[in-house]
C-alpha positions in Angstrom: 13.0 29.6 -35.3 10.0 30.4 -37.4 6.5 31.0 -36.1 5.3 27.6 -37.5 8.0 25.8 -35.6 7.2 27.6 -32.3 3.5 26.8 -32.8 4.2 23.2 -33.4 6.5 22.9 -30.3 3.9 24.6 -28.1 1.2 22.3 -29.4 3.3 19.2 -28.7 4.2 20.4 -25.2 0.5 21.2 -24.5 -0.6 17.8 -25.7 2.1 16.1 -23.6 1.1 18.0 -20.5 -2.6 17.1 -21.0 -1.6 13.4 -21.4 0.5 13.5 -18.2 -2.3 15.1 -16.3 -4.8 12.5 -17.6 -2.5 9.6 -16.7 -1.8 11.0 -13.3 -5.6 11.3 -12.6 -6.2 7.7 -13.8 -3.3 6.4 -11.7 -4.5 8.3 -8.7 -8.0 7.1 -9.0 -6.8 3.5 -9.4 -4.6 3.8 -6.3 -7.4 5.3 -4.3 -9.8 2.5 -5.4 -7.3 -0.2 -4.4 -6.3 1.5 -1.1 -9.9 2.3 0.1 -10.6 -1.4 0.9 -7.3 -2.0 2.6 -8.5 -0.8 6.0 -10.1 -4.2 6.9 -7.8 -7.1 7.5 -7.8 -9.8 4.9 -8.5 -13.3 6.1 -7.8 -16.3 4.0 -10.8 -18.1 2.6 -11.2 -21.8 3.7 -13.3 -24.3 1.8 -14.8 -27.0 4.0 -11.5 -28.5 5.2 -9.5 -28.1 2.1 -5.9 -27.3 2.9 -4.4 -24.1 1.5 -0.9 -23.6 0.2 0.3 -20.0 0.1 -3.3 -18.8 -0.1 -4.2 -20.9 -3.1 -6.8 -23.6 -2.5 -5.5 -27.1 -3.0 -7.9 -29.5 -4.8 -8.2 -32.7 -2.8 -7.3 -35.9 -4.7 -10.2 -38.0 -6.0 -11.1 -40.9 -3.8 -10.3 -44.3 -5.0 -13.1 -46.8 -5.3 -13.3 -49.3 -2.4 -14.9 -52.2 -4.3 
């Protein structure tokens, strides 16, 4: 292998390692941000008597006129 090939391979490996470290740092920060709020229990939100289905609020049907 020539010196130019070795230099190119080293540069590619170095850039790959920098990318891996950067991605790991970003993923670790995201996991920390998500996990830091998980200590408190999550309670479902209720909206003034509206029934909920699997955590998603259900829109009540429109009332029919009683004329």
